[in-house]
Backbone bond lengths (Angstrom), bond angles and torsions (degrees), N, CA, C in turn:
res aa  C-N    CA-C-N  psi(-1)  N-CA   C-N-CA  omega(-1)  CA-C   N-CA-C  phi
1 M - - - 1.452 - - 1.519 110.22 -
2 A 1.282 115.60 130.65 1.466 120.39 177.77 1.525 108.65 -90.92
3 R 1.327 114.59 135.93 1.464 118.62 -178.67 1.513 112.49 -87.21
4 G 1.296 117.30 -17.90 1.465 118.86 178.38 1.516 111.17 58.66
5 N 1.309 117.56 -126.92 1.471 120.62 -178.86 1.534 111.53 -101.06
6 Q 1.317 116.56 22.88 1.464 120.46 -178.13 1.536 111.55 -61.17
7 R 1.319 116.57 -39.58 1.468 119.16 179.63 1.517 111.05 -61.68
8 E 1.318 115.33 -43.39 1.469 119.49 179.81 1.534 110.52 -63.15
9 K 1.317 117.32 -42.25 1.463 120.68 177.97 1.518 110.56 -63.47
10 D 1.336 116.80 -41.60 1.463 120.26 178.81 1.528 111.04 -63.20
11 R 1.323 116.80 -40.15 1.470 119.59 177.88 1.522 111.14 -62.82
12 E 1.317 116.37 -42.20 1.468 119.93 178.66 1.521 111.15 -63.22
13 R 1.316 116.46 -42.43 1.467 120.13 179.22 1.526 110.68 -64.63
14 A 1.333 116.92 -42.57 1.461 120.44 179.58 1.517 110.81 -63.60
15 Q 1.333 116.39 -41.17 1.457 120.15 179.04 1.526 110.65 -64.03
16 A 1.325 116.81 -39.27 1.466 120.57 178.58 1.527 110.45 -66.44
17 R 1.320 117.23 -38.49 1.467 121.18 179.30 1.517 111.06 -65.33
18 N 1.319 116.63 -39.38 1.461 120.65 -177.49 1.519 112.91 -81.35
19 G 1.295 117.58 -0.16 1.464 120.81 177.90 1.510 112.50 66.67
20 N 1.306 116.56 32.74 1.460 122.23 179.44 1.518 111.87 56.22
21 K 1.326 117.78 37.20 1.451 122.32 179.18 1.517 112.13 -76.94
22 G 1.277 119.51 -8.35 1.454 127.74 -175.89 1.513 117.41 -23.33
23 K 1.290 116.34 -157.80 1.452 122.28 -175.77 1.524 110.33 -88.07
24 N 1.287 116.57 70.83 1.460 121.75 -179.48 1.527 108.37 -100.85
25 K 1.330 117.02 106.94 1.455 120.88 -176.41 1.525 112.27 -97.88
26 D 1.303 118.43 12.06 1.457 121.35 -177.85 1.520 109.43 -83.40
27 D 1.335 116.23 88.27 1.458 120.25 179.59 1.525 111.84 -104.97
28 G 1.327 116.70 10.26 1.449 121.20 175.86 1.517 114.15 79.94
29 L 1.324 118.35 11.56 1.456 121.63 -179.53 1.524 110.71 -107.73
30 T 1.313 114.38 149.85 1.459 118.27 173.62 1.532 107.52 -78.16
31 P 1.314 117.72 161.90 1.474 118.93 178.78 1.530 112.82 -56.89
32 E 1.325 116.58 -35.77 1.467 119.37 179.11 1.533 110.70 -66.84
33 Q 1.330 116.71 -43.85 1.467 119.82 178.28 1.518 110.91 -62.90
34 R 1.318 116.14 -38.51 1.463 120.51 179.68 1.532 110.48 -64.79
35 R 1.347 116.46 -41.62 1.472 120.32 178.14 1.519 110.67 -62.28
36 E 1.339 116.84 -43.10 1.463 120.48 179.15 1.530 111.22 -62.57
37 R 1.321 115.85 -44.00 1.465 120.18 179.14 1.527 110.91 -61.48
38 D 1.336 115.83 -45.25 1.456 119.89 -178.82 1.525 111.41 -66.95
39 A 1.335 117.06 -38.42 1.457 120.43 179.03 1.524 110.68 -64.31
40 K 1.327 116.26 -41.50 1.467 120.13 179.02 1.522 110.91 -64.05
41 A 1.327 116.53 -42.47 1.462 120.48 179.00 1.519 110.52 -63.61
42 L 1.332 116.95 -39.43 1.461 120.66 179.70 1.519 110.96 -67.00
43 Q 1.333 117.24 -40.01 1.463 120.48 177.77 1.526 111.02 -63.27
44 E 1.320 116.63 -42.82 1.465 120.14 178.40 1.521 110.95 -62.76
45 K 1.328 115.58 -40.80 1.455 120.50 -179.34 1.531 111.09 -64.18
46 T 1.340 116.51 -45.07 1.458 119.48 -179.36 1.530 111.23 -68.33
47 A 1.332 117.44 -35.89 1.460 120.38 177.86 1.525 110.26 -65.14
48 K 1.318 116.31 -41.47 1.463 120.47 179.05 1.526 110.38 -64.59
49 K 1.329 116.68 -41.83 1.451 120.89 -179.58 1.525 110.13 -66.24
50 A 1.332 117.49 -39.56 1.464 121.15 178.27 1.526 110.65 -65.10
51 A 1.329 116.15 -40.02 1.464 119.64 178.82 1.527 110.71 -65.25
52 Q 1.333 116.85 -38.77 1.464 119.72 177.71 1.516 110.42 -66.17
53 A 1.323 117.13 -41.82 1.457 120.69 -179.47 1.529 110.24 -64.34
54 A 1.320 117.28 -42.04 1.454 120.86 179.52 1.530 110.42 -65.83
55 G 1.306 117.01 -41.12 1.466 120.89 178.78 1.513 111.75 -70.24
56 G 1.315 117.96 -34.90 1.461 121.92 -179.33 1.509 112.52 -71.32
57 E 1.331 118.16 -35.23 1.459 121.38 -179.14 1.523 111.28 -70.72
58 S 1.312 118.38 -36.46 1.455 120.93 -176.74 1.526 112.07 -76.31
59 S 1.334 117.53 -19.66 1.457 119.43 -178.49 1.525 112.22 -96.98
60 G 1.325 118.22 12.73 1.447 119.75 177.83 1.510 112.31 100.46
61 G 1.312 118.75 -17.91 1.468 122.41 175.63 1.515 112.35 59.80
62 G 1.286 117.47 -151.91 1.458 120.83 -177.59 1.500 110.30 94.36
63 K 1.322 114.89 146.73 1.456 118.59 -174.74 1.528 113.31 -74.31
64 G 1.298 118.63 -26.89 1.445 119.67 -175.03 1.512 114.82 -97.03
65 N 1.318 117.62 1.41 1.461 120.10 -173.49 1.519 113.62 -104.51
66 T 1.316 118.40 35.55 1.459 119.10 179.21 1.517 109.45 -86.29
67 K 1.312 115.48 134.99 1.471 120.95 179.29 1.503 109.09 -106.24
68 K 1.311 117.00 130.51 1.466 121.10 178.32 1.492 110.33 -132.16
């Protein structure tokens, strides 16, 4: 069986379903601004993880003892 342009039609339908959310990286930032933003987010993430690790070790730790 030949698929013809079925793949192309399927791609168009999928794109329409996703609301054209595709790989659009145009967020209005320069590459330098983007690097700064990403670096800040990474620093915040690592600080949060370090704080959780420090808090988890002092409370006895363990996989089943998380309080939420």
